[in-house]
C-alpha positions, 0 to 999 in steps of 0.5 A: 578433322584429323591433322595429317603430318609429314613424319619422314621424307627421303629423296634419292636423286642425282644430287643425293640420297637423302632430303638434306643432301639434296637440299644442300645441293640446292643451297649451293646452286648445284644442278643434276641436269647434264648432257646424257649421251647414251644410244640405248636411250636416244640416238641423239644426246639430250639434257636430263638428270640421271642417277648413275647405274649402280644396280648390283642385283640383276633380279631388280630393275633400276626403278625397283632399286631406287624405290627400295633405297628411298623406302628403306631410308624413309621408314628407318628408325620408325616402327610403323604399325602395318595393320594401320598403314597403307603403301602408295606407289606414284609413277607414270611408267613404272617398269616400262624398261622391261619392254626395251629388254624384250620382256613384254610379258614380265609380271612386274611390267604392270604397275599393280604388280610392282606396287605389290612387290615393293609392299611385300618387300617391306611388309605392308599389308595394303597397297595402292597405285596412283598413276595420273600423269604428272600430278601423280605425286601430288595426287598420291599425297592428297589420296593419302591424306584423305585415307587418313582423314577417313579413319581407315589408316593412321599412316601412309607411305607414299613413294614417287618414282620414275626413271629414264627410258627410251619409251619415255624419251622418244615420246617427249621427243615426238612432241618436240618438248625436250629442251636442247639445253638446261631448262629455264622455267618461266623464262622468256628463252625457255625451250622445253623440259629436261627429264629426270630420275628420282625416287622420293618417299614421304610418310604421312601420319595422323599419329606421328607420336606413335612413330616417335616423331615430333610433327612440324609440317602438315598437309592442310588442304588439297584440291583437284580439277581437270580442264578437258582441253587437250590430251597433251596441251594444258588449259589456255586460261588457267581457270581450272588450276585456279579452281584446284588452288581455291579448293585447297585454300578452302579446305585449309581455311586460308586466304591467298594472302597467307601463302608465303611461297609457291612451288610451281610445276614449272616444266619450262614448256611454253604452254605449261608455264603460261597456264600456271602464271594465269592460274596464279593471277586468277587465284590472286597470288601474282605477288607470291614468291614462286619457284620451280625445281625442274632446273635442279632435277629435271621433270621426274614425272610421277616422282615430281610431286613427292620430291618437290613437297619434300624439299618445299617442306625443308624450305619451310623448316629452314625459312629459306626461299629456294631459287628457281634455277635457269630463270633470268627474264620473265617470259609469261603474260602475267606478272608473277614473282619468280625467286631469283636467288636463295634468301632467308625469309620467315615461312609458314605456308607453301602452295604446291601445284602440279598439272599433267597430260589429259588436263589434270591439275592438283594443288596442295597446301603445306603448313608449318606449325608450332606444336610446343 
């Protein structure tokens, strides 16, 4: 089976406009989460990670603007054969802000139309939308991996994007899921999520040499499941996420003992964190170091998986474990090993997990390889 490599990545967030800029902020324990007081988004101030509104061209939305910034940078200096490439847009709500602007009939309010617009702008001939709640980013990467393995494409460009909107904020407020302070994943005092804005892009390739790139991290295995528990509440047992993890491990031909760290979904809600902890225990990974990046970026919805894979890949390359910001005291029923501070450690393999509304779960294995 073909190996699928990460050839390039880029993260545009409140913490920077490149993956390395964002990673440097994490090393310094800098968070993009802060108090947002904007009546256009919410009558009450709330904590979130917001990218400053710097859109200069009124013909594009903020969603399209930050998407384009990420795509421009991730393909910079790469000559991608367009006839052998696929563009995937990962998002939960896309240009939903058109509703708030009184433009419910705007053609790009539809996700497929936004994907077509971005694909055409950068010359891609084929495009696809992946929108499956909060696993969208990880699912898009798994889909890209499978498209490449099928032989249909040699390269896939995945961009995960979501922005703050009154529509999304009011939805989470109605669920009483937003925290009144910076979020604290897996902590006993956690109170819920912070939302965030981000555009993260990754180029996957079976032929990184064609792109002039020396491969270093690959997608070694992926798994998917659904727990069919509740429209917004996750499984109470963690069995279904554990199943997705086992699928990913089997595809990568790896035992649980080979995982060096886990990049968890870690939303800081009571039920998500508890479910993930149970899943890790069921997968025999209770001692594996775990982090959540939500304390730095908030929950970026359809961008989360792409963002967290890009930074976890950098963690592998730097041989550093990223701290789980906001964590102090374990607040889940299973004894899991939360990373409390940045530390150097030899790293080769990462497990990335994600879960979302409707009971969807995804798991992805990142493996660093010596190709010399």
